[in-house]
C-alpha positions as a Markdown table, in Angstrom:
| # | Residue | x | y | z |
|---|---|---|---|---|
| 1 | Unk | 36.4 | 44.8 | 4.1 |
| 2 | Unk | 36.0 | 44.4 | 7.9 |
| 3 | Unk | 32.5 | 45.8 | 7.7 |
| 4 | Unk | 31.5 | 43.3 | 5.0 |
| 5 | Unk | 33.0 | 40.4 | 7.1 |
| 6 | Unk | 31.2 | 41.5 | 10.2 |
| 7 | Unk | 27.9 | 41.8 | 8.3 |
| 8 | Unk | 28.2 | 38.3 | 6.9 |
| 9 | Unk | 29.1 | 36.9 | 10.3 |
| 10 | Unk | 26.2 | 38.7 | 12.0 |
| 11 | Unk | 23.8 | 37.5 | 9.3 |
| 12 | Unk | 25.0 | 33.9 | 9.6 |
| 13 | Unk | 24.8 | 34.0 | 13.4 |
| 14 | Unk | 21.2 | 35.4 | 13.2 |
| 15 | Unk | 20.1 | 32.7 | 10.7 |
| 16 | Unk | 21.5 | 30.0 | 12.9 |
| 17 | Unk | 19.9 | 31.4 | 16.0 |
| 18 | Unk | 16.5 | 31.6 | 14.4 |
| 19 | Unk | 16.8 | 28.1 | 13.0 |
| 20 | Unk | 17.6 | 26.7 | 16.4 |
| 21 | Unk | 14.8 | 28.5 | 18.1 |
| 22 | Unk | 12.3 | 27.5 | 15.4 |
| 23 | Unk | 13.3 | 23.9 | 15.7 |
| 24 | Unk | 12.9 | 23.8 | 19.4 |
| 25 | Unk | 9.5 | 25.4 | 19.4 |
| 26 | Unk | 7.8 | 22.6 | 17.4 |
| 27 | Unk | 6.0 | 19.8 | 19.1 |
| 28 | Unk | 8.4 | 17.0 | 18.1 |
| 29 | Unk | 7.6 | 13.8 | 20.0 |
| 30 | Unk | 9.5 | 10.6 | 19.8 |
| 31 | Unk | 7.5 | 7.6 | 18.4 |
| 32 | Unk | 5.7 | 5.6 | 21.0 |
| 33 | Unk | 7.4 | 2.5 | 22.2 |
| 34 | Unk | 6.1 | -0.8 | 20.8 |
| 35 | Unk | 5.7 | -2.9 | 23.9 |
| 36 | Unk | 4.3 | -5.8 | 22.0 |
| 37 | Unk | 7.4 | -6.5 | 20.0 |
| 38 | Unk | 9.8 | -9.1 | 21.5 |
| 39 | Unk | 13.2 | -7.9 | 22.7 |
| 40 | Unk | 16.1 | -8.2 | 20.3 |
| 41 | Unk | 18.3 | -11.0 | 21.5 |
| 42 | Unk | 22.0 | -10.3 | 21.6 |
| 43 | Unk | 24.8 | -12.7 | 20.7 |
| 44 | Unk | 25.1 | -15.8 | 22.9 |
| 45 | Unk | 28.0 | -15.5 | 25.4 |
| 46 | Unk | 31.2 | -17.1 | 24.4 |
| 47 | Unk | 31.9 | -20.4 | 26.3 |
| 48 | Unk | 35.4 | -21.0 | 25.1 |
| 49 | Unk | 37.6 | -19.2 | 22.5 |
| 50 | Unk | 41.1 | -19.5 | 21.3 |
| 51 | Unk | 43.0 | -17.9 | 18.4 |
| 52 | Unk | 46.5 | -19.2 | 17.5 |
| 53 | Unk | 48.9 | -18.6 | 14.7 |
| 54 | Unk | 50.9 | -21.6 | 13.9 |
| 55 | Unk | 52.8 | -23.4 | 11.2 |
| 56 | Unk | 51.4 | -26.8 | 12.3 |
| 57 | Unk | 47.6 | -26.5 | 12.3 |
| 58 | Unk | 47.0 | -30.2 | 13.1 |
| 59 | Unk | 49.1 | -30.1 | 16.2 |
| 60 | Unk | 47.5 | -26.8 | 17.3 |
| 61 | Unk | 44.0 | -28.3 | 16.8 |
| 62 | Unk | 44.8 | -31.3 | 18.9 |
| 63 | Unk | 46.2 | -29.0 | 21.7 |
| 64 | Unk | 43.0 | -26.9 | 21.6 |
| 65 | Unk | 40.9 | -30.1 | 21.9 |
| 66 | Unk | 42.9 | -31.2 | 24.9 |
| 67 | Unk | 42.4 | -27.9 | 26.7 |
| 68 | Unk | 38.7 | -27.6 | 26.0 |
| 69 | Unk | 36.8 | -27.3 | 29.3 |
| 70 | Unk | 34.1 | -29.9 | 30.2 |
| 71 | Unk | 30.7 | -28.8 | 29.0 |
| 72 | Unk | 27.2 | -30.0 | 29.9 |
| 73 | Unk | 25.6 | -32.7 | 27.8 |
| 74 | Unk | 22.1 | -32.0 | 26.5 |
| 75 | Unk | 22.8 | -28.3 | 25.8 |
| 76 | Unk | 23.2 | -27.0 | 22.3 |
| 77 | Unk | 26.5 | -25.5 | 21.3 |
| 78 | Unk | 27.9 | -23.9 | 18.1 |
| 79 | Unk | 31.4 | -25.1 | 17.2 |
| 80 | Unk | 33.4 | -23.3 | 14.5 |
| 81 | Unk | 36.7 | -24.2 | 13.0 |
| 82 | Unk | 38.5 | -21.9 | 10.6 |
| 83 | Unk | 41.9 | -22.4 | 9.2 |
| 84 | Unk | 43.2 | -19.5 | 7.1 |
| 85 | Unk | 46.5 | -19.1 | 5.3 |
| 86 | Unk | 48.1 | -15.9 | 6.4 |
| 87 | Unk | 50.1 | -13.6 | 4.0 |
| 88 | Unk | 53.8 | -14.0 | 4.4 |
| 89 | Unk | 55.6 | -11.5 | 6.6 |
| 90 | Unk | 57.5 | -9.0 | 4.4 |
| 91 | Unk | 61.2 | -9.0 | 4.9 |
| 92 | Unk | 62.5 | -5.9 | 6.7 |
| 93 | Unk | 64.1 | -3.3 | 4.4 |
| 94 | Unk | 67.8 | -3.5 | 4.1 |
| 95 | Unk | 69.6 | -0.3 | 5.0 |
| 96 | Unk | 71.7 | 1.1 | 2.2 |
| 97 | Unk | 75.4 | 0.5 | 2.4 |
| 98 | Unk | 77.5 | 3.6 | 3.5 |
C-alpha cells in the first residue's frame, strides 16, 4: 500500500512540475497599455458626512444642518438624505428559572 501511495504521489508531483515548467517557457506577454484611453476617475472625496441613529429624525436633521461646515458658493455638490426605519432590537433571552 505504501508503494502505491508513493507512486501516486511521485506521479502527481512530476505532472505538476512539468505543467509549471511548460507554462513558464511560453512567450506570454501582457496586453499593451492603451495610453489613449482617459484615466478612470475615482469617487469624489467626501466633504462632510454624518450617520446617526435616532428616534427623532426631524431633530437630528436640524442638528446636522446646524453643524454643516461653510462651503464655497459656485461649486457643485451632491447632497443625499436617507431616512430608514431600523429593525427593532430583539429582547435579550430570559435565563431559565432555577
